[in-house]
Gaussian input, Z-matrix of N, CA and C with variables (Angstrom, degrees):
# hf/3-21g

backbone

0 1
 N
 C     1     B1
 C     2     B2     1     A1
 N     3     B3     2     A2     1     D1
 C     4     B4     3     A3     2     D2
 C     5     B5     4     A4     3     D3
 N     6     B6     5     A5     4     D4
 C     7     B7     6     A6     5     D5
 C     8     B8     7     A7     6     D6
 N     9     B9     8     A8     7     D7
 C    10    B10     9     A9     8     D8
 C    11    B11    10    A10     9     D9
 N    12    B12    11    A11    10    D10
 C    13    B13    12    A12    11    D11
 C    14    B14    13    A13    12    D12
 N    15    B15    14    A14    13    D13
 C    16    B16    15    A15    14    D14
 C    17    B17    16    A16    15    D15
 N    18    B18    17    A17    16    D16
 C    19    B19    18    A18    17    D17
 C    20    B20    19    A19    18    D18
 N    21    B21    20    A20    19    D19
 C    22    B22    21    A21    20    D20
 C    23    B23    22    A22    21    D21
 N    24    B24    23    A23    22    D22
 C    25    B25    24    A24    23    D23
 C    26    B26    25    A25    24    D24
 N    27    B27    26    A26    25    D25
 C    28    B28    27    A27    26    D26
 C    29    B29    28    A28    27    D27
 N    30    B30    29    A29    28    D28
 C    31    B31    30    A30    29    D29
 C    32    B32    31    A31    30    D30
 N    33    B33    32    A32    31    D31
 C    34    B34    33    A33    32    D32
 C    35    B35    34    A34    33    D33
 N    36    B36    35    A35    34    D34
 C    37    B37    36    A36    35    D35
 C    38    B38    37    A37    36    D36
 N    39    B39    38    A38    37    D37
 C    40    B40    39    A39    38    D38
 C    41    B41    40    A40    39    D39
 N    42    B42    41    A41    40    D40
 C    43    B43    42    A42    41    D41
 C    44    B44    43    A43    42    D42
 N    45    B45    44    A44    43    D43
 C    46    B46    45    A45    44    D44
 C    47    B47    46    A46    45    D45
 N    48    B48    47    A47    46    D46
 C    49    B49    48    A48    47    D47
 C    50    B50    49    A49    48    D48
 N    51    B51    50    A50    49    D49
 C    52    B52    51    A51    50    D50
 C    53    B53    52    A52    51    D51
 N    54    B54    53    A53    52    D52
 C    55    B55    54    A54    53    D53
 C    56    B56    55    A55    54    D54
 N    57    B57    56    A56    55    D55
 C    58    B58    57    A57    56    D56
 C    59    B59    58    A58    57    D57
 N    60    B60    59    A59    58    D58
 C    61    B61    60    A60    59    D59
 C    62    B62    61    A61    60    D60
 N    63    B63    62    A62    61    D61
 C    64    B64    63    A63    62    D62
 C    65    B65    64    A64    63    D63
 N    66    B66    65    A65    64    D64
 C    67    B67    66    A66    65    D65
 C    68    B68    67    A67    66    D66
 N    69    B69    68    A68    67    D67
 C    70    B70    69    A69    68    D68
 C    71    B71    70    A70    69    D69
 N    72    B72    71    A71    70    D70
 C    73    B73    72    A72    71    D71
 C    74    B74    73    A73    72    D72
 N    75    B75    74    A74    73    D73
 C    76    B76    75    A75    74    D74
 C    77    B77    76    A76    75    D75
 N    78    B78    77    A77    76    D76
 C    79    B79    78    A78    77    D77
 C    80    B80    79    A79    78    D78
 N    81    B81    80    A80    79    D79
 C    82    B82    81    A81    80    D80
 C    83    B83    82    A82    81    D81
 N    84    B84    83    A83    82    D82
 C    85    B85    84    A84    83    D83
 C    86    B86    85    A85    84    D84
 N    87    B87    86    A86    85    D85
 C    88    B88    87    A87    86    D86
 C    89    B89    88    A88    87    D87
 N    90    B90    89    A89    88    D88
 C    91    B91    90    A90    89    D89
 C    92    B92    91    A91    90    D90
 N    93    B93    92    A92    91    D91
 C    94    B94    93    A93    92    D92
 C    95    B95    94    A94    93    D93
 N    96    B96    95    A95    94    D94
 C    97    B97    96    A96    95    D95
 C    98    B98    97    A97    96    D96
 N    99    B99    98    A98    97    D97
 C   100   B100    99    A99    98    D98
 C   101   B101   100   A100    99    D99
 N   102   B102   101   A101   100   D100
 C   103   B103   102   A102   101   D101
 C   104   B104   103   A103   102   D102
 N   105   B105   104   A104   103   D103
 C   106   B106   105   A105   104   D104
 C   107   B107   106   A106   105   D105
 N   108   B108   107   A107   106   D106
 C   109   B109   108   A108   107   D107
 C   110   B110   109   A109   108   D108
 N   111   B111   110   A110   109   D109
 C   112   B112   111   A111   110   D110
 C   113   B113   112   A112   111   D111
 N   114   B114   113   A113   112   D112
 C   115   B115   114   A114   113   D113
 C   116   B116   115   A115   114   D114
 N   117   B117   116   A116   115   D115
 C   118   B118   117   A117   116   D116
 C   119   B119   118   A118   117   D117
 N   120   B120   119   A119   118   D118
 C   121   B121   120   A120   119   D119
 C   122   B122   121   A121   120   D120
 N   123   B123   122   A122   121   D121
 C   124   B124   123   A123   122   D122
 C   125   B125   124   A124   123   D123
 N   126   B126   125   A125   124   D124
 C   127   B127   126   A126   125   D125
 C   128   B128   127   A127   126   D126
 N   129   B129   128   A128   127   D127
 C   130   B130   129   A129   128   D128
 C   131   B131   130   A130   129   D129
 N   132   B132   131   A131   130   D130
 C   133   B133   132   A132   131   D131
 C   134   B134   133   A133   132   D132
 N   135   B135   134   A134   133   D133
 C   136   B136   135   A135   134   D134
 C   137   B137   136   A136   135   D135
 N   138   B138   137   A137   136   D136
 C   139   B139   138   A138   137   D137
 C   140   B140   139   A139   138   D138
 N   141   B141   140   A140   139   D139
 C   142   B142   141   A141   140   D140
 C   143   B143   142   A142   141   D141
 N   144   B144   143   A143   142   D142
 C   145   B145   144   A144   143   D143
 C   146   B146   145   A145   144   D144
 N   147   B147   146   A146   145   D145
 C   148   B148   147   A147   146   D146
 C   149   B149   148   A148   147   D147
 N   150   B150   149   A149   148   D148
 C   151   B151   150   A150   149   D149
 C   152   B152   151   A151   150   D150
 N   153   B153   152   A152   151   D151
 C   154   B154   153   A153   152   D152
 C   155   B155   154   A154   153   D153
 N   156   B156   155   A155   154   D154
 C   157   B157   156   A156   155   D155
 C   158   B158   157   A157   156   D156
 N   159   B159   158   A158   157   D157
 C   160   B160   159   A159   158   D158
 C   161   B161   160   A160   159   D159
 N   162   B162   161   A161   160   D160
 C   163   B163   162   A162   161   D161
 C   164   B164   163   A163   162   D162
 N   165   B165   164   A164   163   D163
 C   166   B166   165   A165   164   D164
 C   167   B167   166   A166   165   D165
 N   168   B168   167   A167   166   D166
 C   169   B169   168   A168   167   D167
 C   170   B170   169   A169   168   D168
 N   171   B171   170   A170   169   D169
 C   172   B172   171   A171   170   D170
 C   173   B173   172   A172   171   D171
 N   174   B174   173   A173   172   D172
 C   175   B175   174   A174   173   D173
 C   176   B176   175   A175   174   D174
 N   177   B177   176   A176   175   D175
 C   178   B178   177   A177   176   D176
 C   179   B179   178   A178   177   D177
 N   180   B180   179   A179   178   D178
 C   181   B181   180   A180   179   D179
 C   182   B182   181   A181   180   D180
 N   183   B183   182   A182   181   D181
 C   184   B184   183   A183   182   D182
 C   185   B185   184   A184   183   D183
 N   186   B186   185   A185   184   D184
 C   187   B187   186   A186   185   D185
 C   188   B188   187   A187   186   D186
 N   189   B189   188   A188   187   D187
 C   190   B190   189   A189   188   D188
 C   191   B191   190   A190   189   D189
 N   192   B192   191   A191   190   D190
 C   193   B193   192   A192   191   D191
 C   194   B194   193   A193   192   D192
 N   195   B195   194   A194   193   D193
 C   196   B196   195   A195   194   D194
 C   197   B197   196   A196   195   D195
 N   198   B198   197   A197   196   D196
 C   199   B199   198   A198   197   D197
 C   200   B200   199   A199   198   D198
 N   201   B201   200   A200   199   D199
 C   202   B202   201   A201   200   D200
 C   203   B203   202   A202   201   D201
 N   204   B204   203   A203   202   D202
 C   205   B205   204   A204   203   D203
 C   206   B206   205   A205   204   D204
 N   207   B207   206   A206   205   D205
 C   208   B208   207   A207   206   D206
 C   209   B209   208   A208   207   D207
 N   210   B210   209   A209   208   D208
 C   211   B211   210   A210   209   D209
 C   212   B212   211   A211   210   D210
 N   213   B213   212   A212   211   D211
 C   214   B214   213   A213   212   D212
 C   215   B215   214   A214   213   D213
 N   216   B216   215   A215   214   D214
 C   217   B217   216   A216   215   D215
 C   218   B218   217   A217   216   D216
 N   219   B219   218   A218   217   D217
 C   220   B220   219   A219   218   D218
 C   221   B221   220   A220   219   D219
 N   222   B222   221   A221   220   D220
 C   223   B223   222   A222   221   D221
 C   224   B224   223   A223   222   D222
 N   225   B225   224   A224   223   D223
 C   226   B226   225   A225   224   D224
 C   227   B227   226   A226   225   D225
 N   228   B228   227   A227   226   D226
 C   229   B229   228   A228   227   D227
 C   230   B230   229   A229   228   D228
 N   231   B231   230   A230   229   D229
 C   232   B232   231   A231   230   D230
 C   233   B233   232   A232   231   D231
 N   234   B234   233   A233   232   D232
 C   235   B235   234   A234   233   D233
 C   236   B236   235   A235   234   D234
 N   237   B237   236   A236   235   D235
 C   238   B238   237   A237   236   D236
 C   239   B239   238   A238   237   D237
 N   240   B240   239   A239   238   D238
 C   241   B241   240   A240   239   D239
 C   242   B242   241   A241   240   D240
 N   243   B243   242   A242   241   D241
 C   244   B244   243   A243   242   D242
 C   245   B245   244   A244   243   D243
 N   246   B246   245   A245   244   D244
 C   247   B247   246   A246   245   D245
 C   248   B248   247   A247   246   D246
 N   249   B249   248   A248   247   D247
 C   250   B250   249   A249   248   D248
 C   251   B251   250   A250   249   D249
 N   252   B252   251   A251   250   D250
 C   253   B253   252   A252   251   D251
 C   254   B254   253   A253   252   D252
 N   255   B255   254   A254   253   D253
 C   256   B256   255   A255   254   D254
 C   257   B257   256   A256   255   D255
 N   258   B258   257   A257   256   D256
 C   259   B259   258   A258   257   D257
 C   260   B260   259   A259   258   D258
 N   261   B261   260   A260   259   D259
 C   262   B262   261   A261   260   D260
 C   263   B263   262   A262   261   D261
 N   264   B264   263   A263   262   D262
 C   265   B265   264   A264   263   D263
 C   266   B266   265   A265   264   D264
 N   267   B267   266   A266   265   D265
 C   268   B268   267   A267   266   D266
 C   269   B269   268   A268   267   D267
 N   270   B270   269   A269   268   D268
 C   271   B271   270   A270   269   D269
 C   272   B272   271   A271   270   D270
 N   273   B273   272   A272   271   D271
 C   274   B274   273   A273   272   D272
 C   275   B275   274   A274   273   D273
 N   276   B276   275   A275   274   D274
 C   277   B277   276   A276   275   D275
 C   278   B278   277   A277   276   D276
 N   279   B279   278   A278   277   D277
 C   280   B280   279   A279   278   D278
 C   281   B281   280   A280   279   D279
 N   282   B282   281   A281   280   D280
 C   283   B283   282   A282   281   D281
 C   284   B284   283   A283   282   D282
 N   285   B285   284   A284   283   D283
 C   286   B286   285   A285   284   D284
 C   287   B287   286   A286   285   D285
 N   288   B288   287   A287   286   D286
 C   289   B289   288   A288   287   D287
 C   290   B290   289   A289   288   D288
 N   291   B291   290   A290   289   D289
 C   292   B292   291   A291   290   D290
 C   293   B293   292   A292   291   D291
 N   294   B294   293   A293   292   D292
 C   295   B295   294   A294   293   D293
 C   296   B296   295   A295   294   D294
 N   297   B297   296   A296   295   D295
 C   298   B298   297   A297   296   D296
 C   299   B299   298   A298   297   D297
 N   300   B300   299   A299   298   D298
 C   301   B301   300   A300   299   D299
 C   302   B302   301   A301   300   D300
 N   303   B303   302   A302   301   D301
 C   304   B304   303   A303   302   D302
 C   305   B305   304   A304   303   D303
 N   306   B306   305   A305   304   D304
 C   307   B307   306   A306   305   D305
 C   308   B308   307   A307   306   D306
 N   309   B309   308   A308   307   D307
 C   310   B310   309   A309   308   D308
 C   311   B311   310   A310   309   D309
 N   312   B312   311   A311   310   D310
 C   313   B313   312   A312   311   D311
 C   314   B314   313   A313   312   D312
 N   315   B315   314   A314   313   D313
 C   316   B316   315   A315   314   D314
 C   317   B317   316   A316   315   D315
 N   318   B318   317   A317   316   D316
 C   319   B319   318   A318   317   D317
 C   320   B320   319   A319   318   D318
 N   321   B321   320   A320   319   D319
 C   322   B322   321   A321   320   D320
 C   323   B323   322   A322   321   D321
 N   324   B324   323   A323   322   D322
 C   325   B325   324   A324   323   D323
 C   326   B326   325   A325   324   D324
 N   327   B327   326   A326   325   D325
 C   328   B328   327   A327   326   D326
 C   329   B329   328   A328   327   D327
 N   330   B330   329   A329   328   D328
 C   331   B331   330   A330   329   D329
 C   332   B332   331   A331   330   D330
 N   333   B333   332   A332   331   D331
 C   334   B334   333   A333   332   D332
 C   335   B335   334   A334   333   D333
 N   336   B336   335   A335   334   D334
 C   337   B337   336   A336   335   D335
 C   338   B338   337   A337   336   D336

   B1=1.3921
   B2=1.5093
   B3=1.3110
   B4=1.5006
   B5=1.4728
   B6=1.3047
   B7=1.4802
   B8=1.4824
   B9=1.2561
   B10=1.5046
   B11=1.5479
   B12=1.3194
   B13=1.4605
   B14=1.5893
   B15=1.3466
   B16=1.4726
   B17=1.4843
   B18=1.3058
   B19=1.4850
   B20=1.5374
   B21=1.2689
   B22=1.4966
   B23=1.5403
   B24=1.3673
   B25=1.4374
   B26=1.5017
   B27=1.3120
   B28=1.4846
   B29=1.5359
   B30=1.3127
   B31=1.4548
   B32=1.5499
   B33=1.3570
   B34=1.4458
   B35=1.5110
   B36=1.3894
   B37=1.4439
   B38=1.5310
   B39=1.2965
   B40=1.4347
   B41=1.4919
   B42=1.3284
   B43=1.4787
   B44=1.5453
   B45=1.2787
   B46=1.4676
   B47=1.5427
   B48=1.3357
   B49=1.4136
   B50=1.5447
   B51=1.3114
   B52=1.4894
   B53=1.5132
   B54=1.3766
   B55=1.4848
   B56=1.4761
   B57=1.3740
   B58=1.4411
   B59=1.4773
   B60=1.3401
   B61=1.4281
   B62=1.5351
   B63=1.3397
   B64=1.4003
   B65=1.4811
   B66=1.4159
   B67=1.4161
   B68=1.4448
   B69=1.3789
   B70=1.4449
   B71=1.5249
   B72=1.2824
   B73=1.4328
   B74=1.5050
   B75=1.3118
   B76=1.4876
   B77=1.4883
   B78=1.3292
   B79=1.4326
   B80=1.4970
   B81=1.3005
   B82=1.4002
   B83=1.4712
   B84=1.3494
   B85=1.4659
   B86=1.5106
   B87=1.3726
   B88=1.4481
   B89=1.5100
   B90=1.3173
   B91=1.4605
   B92=1.5386
   B93=1.3607
   B94=1.4674
   B95=1.5678
   B96=1.3389
   B97=1.4357
   B98=1.5192
   B99=1.3685
   B100=1.4396
   B101=1.5539
   B102=1.3367
   B103=1.4492
   B104=1.5258
   B105=1.3200
   B106=1.4204
   B107=1.5378
   B108=1.3345
   B109=1.5019
   B110=1.5131
   B111=1.3420
   B112=1.4708
   B113=1.5420
   B114=1.3374
   B115=1.4731
   B116=1.5353
   B117=1.3079
   B118=1.4399
   B119=1.4848
   B120=1.3549
   B121=1.5239
   B122=1.4745
   B123=1.3380
   B124=1.4608
   B125=1.5118
   B126=1.2984
   B127=1.4369
   B128=1.5090
   B129=1.3069
   B130=1.4617
   B131=1.5329
   B132=1.3247
   B133=1.4431
   B134=1.5327
   B135=1.3079
   B136=1.4897
   B137=1.5289
   B138=1.3435
   B139=1.4471
   B140=1.5509
   B141=1.3223
   B142=1.4647
   B143=1.4961
   B144=1.3065
   B145=1.4559
   B146=1.5556
   B147=1.2619
   B148=1.4368
   B149=1.5629
   B150=1.3269
   B151=1.4513
   B152=1.5191
   B153=1.3094
   B154=1.5168
   B155=1.5170
   B156=1.3096
   B157=1.4920
   B158=1.4839
   B159=1.3198
   B160=1.4955
   B161=1.5137
   B162=1.3739
   B163=1.4907
   B164=1.5423
   B165=1.3249
   B166=1.5401
   B167=1.5137
   B168=1.3561
   B169=1.4037
   B170=1.5139
   B171=1.3381
   B172=1.4838
   B173=1.5299
   B174=1.3190
   B175=1.4503
   B176=1.5585
   B177=1.3208
   B178=1.4836
   B179=1.5187
   B180=1.2959
   B181=1.4774
   B182=1.4990
   B183=1.3629
   B184=1.4463
   B185=1.5101
   B186=1.3265
   B187=1.4689
   B188=1.5806
   B189=1.3666
   B190=1.4947
   B191=1.4756
   B192=1.3483
   B193=1.4467
   B194=1.5552
   B195=1.3475
   B196=1.4362
   B197=1.5474
   B198=1.3111
   B199=1.4348
   B200=1.5362
   B201=1.3501
   B202=1.4227
   B203=1.5564
   B204=1.3977
   B205=1.4605
   B206=1.5275
   B207=1.3364
   B208=1.4971
   B209=1.5708
   B210=1.3512
   B211=1.5270
   B212=1.4848
   B213=1.2902
   B214=1.4901
   B215=1.5008
   B216=1.3448
   B217=1.4027
   B218=1.5513
   B219=1.2588
   B220=1.4508
   B221=1.5427
   B222=1.3782
   B223=1.4780
   B224=1.4842
   B225=1.2661
   B226=1.4743
   B227=1.5218
   B228=1.3442
   B229=1.4450
   B230=1.5761
   B231=1.3015
   B232=1.4591
   B233=1.5326
   B234=1.3249
   B235=1.4045
   B236=1.5766
   B237=1.2948
   B238=1.4696
   B239=1.5620
   B240=1.2915
   B241=1.4680
   B242=1.5229
   B243=1.3580
   B244=1.4510
   B245=1.5699
   B246=1.3711
   B247=1.4661
   B248=1.5231
   B249=1.3862
   B250=1.4208
   B251=1.4729
   B252=1.3351
   B253=1.4934
   B254=1.5449
   B255=1.2313
   B256=1.5200
   B257=1.4960
   B258=1.3380
   B259=1.4495
   B260=1.5480
   B261=1.3741
   B262=1.4487
   B263=1.5110
   B264=1.3480
   B265=1.4778
   B266=1.5688
   B267=1.3442
   B268=1.3848
   B269=1.5366
   B270=1.3390
   B271=1.4450
   B272=1.4756
   B273=1.3334
   B274=1.4571
   B275=1.4722
   B276=1.3547
   B277=1.4624
   B278=1.5475
   B279=1.2873
   B280=1.4786
   B281=1.5340
   B282=1.3662
   B283=1.4832
   B284=1.5588
   B285=1.3324
   B286=1.4324
   B287=1.5617
   B288=1.3433
   B289=1.4753
   B290=1.5649
   B291=1.3067
   B292=1.4647
   B293=1.5000
   B294=1.3749
   B295=1.4320
   B296=1.4976
   B297=1.3216
   B298=1.4822
   B299=1.5305
   B300=1.3045
   B301=1.5178
   B302=1.5519
   B303=1.3123
   B304=1.4569
   B305=1.5274
   B306=1.2297
   B307=1.5055
   B308=1.5254
   B309=1.3134
   B310=1.4541
   B311=1.5360
   B312=1.3403
   B313=1.4882
   B314=1.4995
   B315=1.3808
   B316=1.4565
   B317=1.5094
   B318=1.2898
   B319=1.4174
   B320=1.5216
   B321=1.3374
   B322=1.4471
   B323=1.4923
   B324=1.4187
   B325=1.3530
   B326=1.5506
   B327=1.3409
   B328=1.4170
   B329=1.5532
   B330=1.2871
   B331=1.5151
   B332=1.5731
   B333=1.3105
   B334=1.4936
   B335=1.5043
   B336=1.3072
   B337=1.5191
   B338=1.4933
   A1=105.18
   A2=117.48
   A3=124.43
   A4=110.26
   A5=116.02
   A6=121.48
   A7=111.27
   A8=116.60
   A9=124.18
   A10=103.80
   A11=117.21
   A12=121.59
   A13=110.49
   A14=115.08
   A15=116.43
   A16=110.60
   A17=113.93
   A18=120.01
   A19=111.74
   A20=115.51
   A21=120.31
   A22=107.20
   A23=116.16
   A24=122.45
   A25=111.46
   A26=114.62
   A27=119.64
   A28=113.90
   A29=114.76
   A30=120.73
   A31=108.21
   A32=115.68
   A33=120.47
   A34=108.17
   A35=115.77
   A36=119.62
   A37=109.26
   A38=114.42
   A39=122.51
   A40=109.33
   A41=118.90
   A42=121.72
   A43=106.75
   A44=115.89
   A45=120.75
   A46=110.97
   A47=117.52
   A48=120.41
   A49=114.48
   A50=116.67
   A51=119.24
   A52=106.49
   A53=115.07
   A54=118.97
   A55=109.20
   A56=114.51
   A57=124.22
   A58=114.49
   A59=116.82
   A60=122.53
   A61=110.19
   A62=116.15
   A63=122.79
   A64=108.56
   A65=120.30
   A66=124.65
   A67=110.06
   A68=117.51
   A69=125.13
   A70=108.34
   A71=118.53
   A72=125.64
   A73=112.55
   A74=118.51
   A75=120.80
   A76=113.36
   A77=118.78
   A78=125.88
   A79=114.68
   A80=119.94
   A81=124.00
   A82=110.39
   A83=121.70
   A84=121.99
   A85=109.56
   A86=114.68
   A87=119.24
   A88=107.36
   A89=116.31
   A90=124.88
   A91=107.43
   A92=114.67
   A93=119.26
   A94=104.82
   A95=116.00
   A96=122.18
   A97=108.55
   A98=114.93
   A99=119.50
   A100=111.95
   A101=113.94
   A102=119.54
   A103=111.87
   A104=121.68
   A105=126.10
   A106=111.94
   A107=113.15
   A108=118.25
   A109=106.60
   A110=114.76
   A111=118.34
   A112=115.49
   A113=118.29
   A114=117.25
   A115=111.04
   A116=119.09
   A117=123.24
   A118=110.86
   A119=115.99
   A120=120.24
   A121=109.99
   A122=115.10
   A123=123.64
   A124=109.91
   A125=117.92
   A126=124.67
   A127=111.98
   A128=120.75
   A129=124.16
   A130=111.08
   A131=113.85
   A132=120.47
   A133=108.95
   A134=117.56
   A135=122.23
   A136=108.13
   A137=114.58
   A138=120.38
   A139=104.02
   A140=115.59
   A141=121.57
   A142=109.98
   A143=115.12
   A144=121.10
   A145=110.40
   A146=117.32
   A147=128.09
   A148=112.94
   A149=113.64
   A150=119.17
   A151=117.06
   A152=117.24
   A153=119.13
   A154=109.75
   A155=114.98
   A156=117.81
   A157=109.83
   A158=116.68
   A159=117.55
   A160=112.42
   A161=117.46
   A162=118.65
   A163=107.72
   A164=111.65
   A165=116.20
   A166=111.66
   A167=115.25
   A168=122.99
   A169=106.62
   A170=116.61
   A171=118.87
   A172=107.43
   A173=113.77
   A174=120.70
   A175=114.34
   A176=114.98
   A177=117.48
   A178=110.04
   A179=117.08
   A180=121.24
   A181=112.26
   A182=115.16
   A183=117.77
   A184=113.74
   A185=117.14
   A186=119.07
   A187=112.38
   A188=112.41
   A189=115.22
   A190=113.36
   A191=118.10
   A192=122.97
   A193=110.70
   A194=119.12
   A195=120.75
   A196=109.32
   A197=119.65
   A198=120.95
   A199=111.27
   A200=117.29
   A201=122.97
   A202=108.50
   A203=115.99
   A204=119.82
   A205=113.48
   A206=111.07
   A207=117.84
   A208=110.67
   A209=111.76
   A210=117.56
   A211=111.00
   A212=118.76
   A213=118.32
   A214=113.85
   A215=118.34
   A216=122.86
   A217=116.24
   A218=118.55
   A219=118.66
   A220=114.28
   A221=115.23
   A222=116.03
   A223=111.96
   A224=117.21
   A225=120.50
   A226=110.86
   A227=115.50
   A228=120.51
   A229=108.95
   A230=117.64
   A231=124.02
   A232=113.36
   A233=116.67
   A234=122.12
   A235=118.33
   A236=116.07
   A237=120.27
   A238=107.65
   A239=112.76
   A240=118.16
   A241=108.72
   A242=119.74
   A243=118.24
   A244=114.20
   A245=113.67
   A246=115.55
   A247=110.56
   A248=118.46
   A249=122.71
   A250=112.66
   A251=112.73
   A252=118.18
   A253=108.78
   A254=119.25
   A255=120.01
   A256=111.10
   A257=115.63
   A258=120.67
   A259=110.79
   A260=115.69
   A261=118.80
   A262=115.38
   A263=112.35
   A264=117.92
   A265=111.76
   A266=116.17
   A267=120.29
   A268=115.04
   A269=114.21
   A270=120.81
   A271=114.76
   A272=117.00
   A273=125.57
   A274=110.66
   A275=118.59
   A276=121.62
   A277=108.48
   A278=115.02
   A279=120.87
   A280=105.74
   A281=116.47
   A282=119.29
   A283=114.12
   A284=114.78
   A285=119.27
   A286=107.80
   A287=116.73
   A288=116.80
   A289=111.27
   A290=118.67
   A291=119.06
   A292=109.73
   A293=114.57
   A294=118.73
   A295=117.71
   A296=116.38
   A297=118.61
   A298=106.47
   A299=116.07
   A300=117.25
   A301=111.35
   A302=120.02
   A303=121.57
   A304=110.68
   A305=119.27
   A306=123.91
   A307=106.20
   A308=119.66
   A309=122.09
   A310=110.13
   A311=116.08
   A312=121.62
   A313=109.08
   A314=113.90
   A315=119.77
   A316=112.69
   A317=120.36
   A318=125.31
   A319=110.55
   A320=117.62
   A321=121.39
   A322=112.92
   A323=117.21
   A324=122.75
   A325=112.66
   A326=114.13
   A327=121.24
   A328=111.84
   A329=113.76
   A330=119.00
   A331=111.69
   A332=113.31
   A333=118.82
   A334=113.92
   A335=116.04
   A336=118.83
   A337=110.96
   D1=139.08
   D2=176.04
   D3=-106.79
   D4=113.40
   D5=179.12
   D6=-101.08
   D7=156.78
   D8=165.69
   D9=-92.57
   D10=111.98
   D11=-170.88
   D12=-119.62
   D13=135.36
   D14=176.61
   D15=-74.26
   D16=143.48
   D17=177.87
   D18=-146.61
   D19=156.03
   D20=-177.09
   D21=-102.54
   D22=129.47
   D23=-179.82
   D24=-72.14
   D25=122.92
   D26=179.66
   D27=-98.75
   D28=-31.91
   D29=-173.06
   D30=-158.71
   D31=142.90
   D32=178.30
   D33=-132.70
   D34=135.76
   D35=175.77
   D36=-148.72
   D37=160.11
   D38=172.95
   D39=-86.88
   D40=129.09
   D41=-175.60
   D42=-135.41
   D43=107.78
   D44=178.52
   D45=58.34
   D46=39.81
   D47=179.40
   D48=79.54
   D49=7.35
   D50=-179.51
   D51=-122.23
   D52=135.70
   D53=176.75
   D54=-81.47
   D55=116.89
   D56=178.52
   D57=-116.22
   D58=150.10
   D59=-178.01
   D60=-131.69
   D61=147.78
   D62=165.77
   D63=-93.63
   D64=118.13
   D65=-174.22
   D66=-118.18
   D67=138.06
   D68=179.02
   D69=-95.00
   D70=125.05
   D71=173.36
   D72=-109.67
   D73=74.66
   D74=-177.57
   D75=55.62
   D76=42.91
   D77=175.19
   D78=106.59
   D79=-7.15
   D80=177.95
   D81=-110.04
   D82=117.85
   D83=-178.55
   D84=-98.33
   D85=136.09
   D86=179.53
   D87=-136.79
   D88=158.57
   D89=175.92
   D90=-85.85
   D91=133.43
   D92=-171.90
   D93=-136.47
   D94=143.13
   D95=172.87
   D96=-89.05
   D97=129.45
   D98=-175.89
   D99=-118.32
   D100=31.08
   D101=177.96
   D102=-65.45
   D103=-30.05
   D104=179.34
   D105=-72.13
   D106=-19.17
   D107=179.53
   D108=-130.36
   D109=77.59
   D110=-172.38
   D111=-67.99
   D112=-16.12
   D113=177.15
   D114=-108.66
   D115=19.45
   D116=171.81
   D117=-60.31
   D118=136.18
   D119=-175.89
   D120=-119.31
   D121=159.02
   D122=171.94
   D123=-56.80
   D124=133.25
   D125=-179.89
   D126=98.50
   D127=-20.37
   D128=178.58
   D129=-79.74
   D130=159.22
   D131=179.22
   D132=-106.49
   D133=143.44
   D134=176.93
   D135=-137.68
   D136=155.23
   D137=171.45
   D138=-86.72
   D139=129.75
   D140=179.38
   D141=-118.44
   D142=134.90
   D143=176.55
   D144=-137.73
   D145=128.27
   D146=-174.65
   D147=43.16
   D148=46.13
   D149=175.54
   D150=84.78
   D151=9.62
   D152=-179.53
   D153=-126.59
   D154=129.31
   D155=173.56
   D156=-74.81
   D157=122.11
   D158=-169.36
   D159=-109.60
   D160=-30.87
   D161=-176.49
   D162=-155.59
   D163=144.09
   D164=172.78
   D165=-70.43
   D166=157.48
   D167=-178.96
   D168=-144.89
   D169=138.83
   D170=177.27
   D171=-69.58
   D172=156.08
   D173=-177.55
   D174=-57.32
   D175=-45.28
   D176=-175.82
   D177=-63.85
   D178=-43.14
   D179=177.47
   D180=-60.04
   D181=-45.24
   D182=179.66
   D183=-65.43
   D184=-39.55
   D185=177.72
   D186=-64.23
   D187=-41.47
   D188=177.61
   D189=-64.14
   D190=-41.44
   D191=178.25
   D192=-65.38
   D193=-45.62
   D194=178.76
   D195=-62.83
   D196=-39.17
   D197=-179.99
   D198=-64.66
   D199=-41.58
   D200=-179.60
   D201=-65.00
   D202=-46.58
   D203=178.87
   D204=-58.03
   D205=-41.42
   D206=-179.78
   D207=-65.00
   D208=-44.70
   D209=-178.94
   D210=-59.47
   D211=-39.51
   D212=-178.89
   D213=-95.45
   D214=8.31
   D215=173.11
   D216=84.35
   D217=9.51
   D218=-175.55
   D219=-74.23
   D220=-29.60
   D221=177.23
   D222=-66.06
   D223=-44.05
   D224=179.66
   D225=-66.57
   D226=-37.49
   D227=178.16
   D228=-64.38
   D229=-41.98
   D230=-179.15
   D231=-73.03
   D232=-49.25
   D233=-175.37
   D234=-105.99
   D235=-12.62
   D236=-174.79
   D237=85.96
   D238=175.27
   D239=177.38
   D240=-77.96
   D241=119.82
   D242=-176.87
   D243=-68.00
   D244=-25.73
   D245=179.76
   D246=-74.89
   D247=-35.09
   D248=173.69
   D249=-61.57
   D250=-45.15
   D251=-177.12
   D252=-68.21
   D253=-39.93
   D254=178.02
   D255=-62.98
   D256=-46.29
   D257=177.57
   D258=-59.13
   D259=-49.42
   D260=176.43
   D261=-54.42
   D262=-45.67
   D263=-174.91
   D264=-69.29
   D265=-29.78
   D266=-178.66
   D267=-91.36
   D268=-17.36
   D269=-176.31
   D270=83.10
   D271=5.21
   D272=-179.43
   D273=-93.90
   D274=157.31
   D275=172.97
   D276=-71.69
   D277=158.10
   D278=178.15
   D279=-70.83
   D280=131.99
   D281=176.85
   D282=-64.51
   D283=142.19
   D284=179.19
   D285=-60.51
   D286=136.61
   D287=176.41
   D288=86.96
   D289=-12.46
   D290=-178.67
   D291=-66.82
   D292=141.17
   D293=-177.67
   D294=84.88
   D295=-2.37
   D296=177.19
   D297=-75.31
   D298=160.74
   D299=178.34
   D300=-61.21
   D301=-32.32
   D302=177.15
   D303=-67.77
   D304=-45.62
   D305=-178.07
   D306=-66.23
   D307=-43.85
   D308=-179.10
   D309=-61.40
   D310=-43.96
   D311=-177.89
   D312=-62.37
   D313=-43.76
   D314=-179.62
   D315=-64.63
   D316=-39.73
   D317=178.31
   D318=-66.93
   D319=-36.11
   D320=178.03
   D321=-67.71
   D322=-41.22
   D323=177.24
   D324=-61.05
   D325=-42.06
   D326=179.32
   D327=-64.50
   D328=-40.35
   D329=-178.28
   D330=-68.89
   D331=-30.05
   D332=-178.11
   D333=-79.44
   D334=-6.73
   D335=-179.04
   D336=-79.61

């Protein structure tokens, strides 16, 4: 399934003449083209579909949508389990307790500092 998912812009750069952003989707970071939103800024939220930032979204709406998607399992369905992916990419086992609501909330607080 391909969802339009809200994400928070972490970093923006020009790459080969194209404006690209690193966007956080509730703990999963992906590269996104932001040519459709040329004035999008770091810290803002945008609706992203198939790798393109299409529309700005206020923070509260983005957080509510991400929480709902996570609650019904759509984020994991769309992006996979970020802890499993990180463990697979690093060759390390998945840490005990990783992916729990407490660990996710703690990681979010640290990232927002």
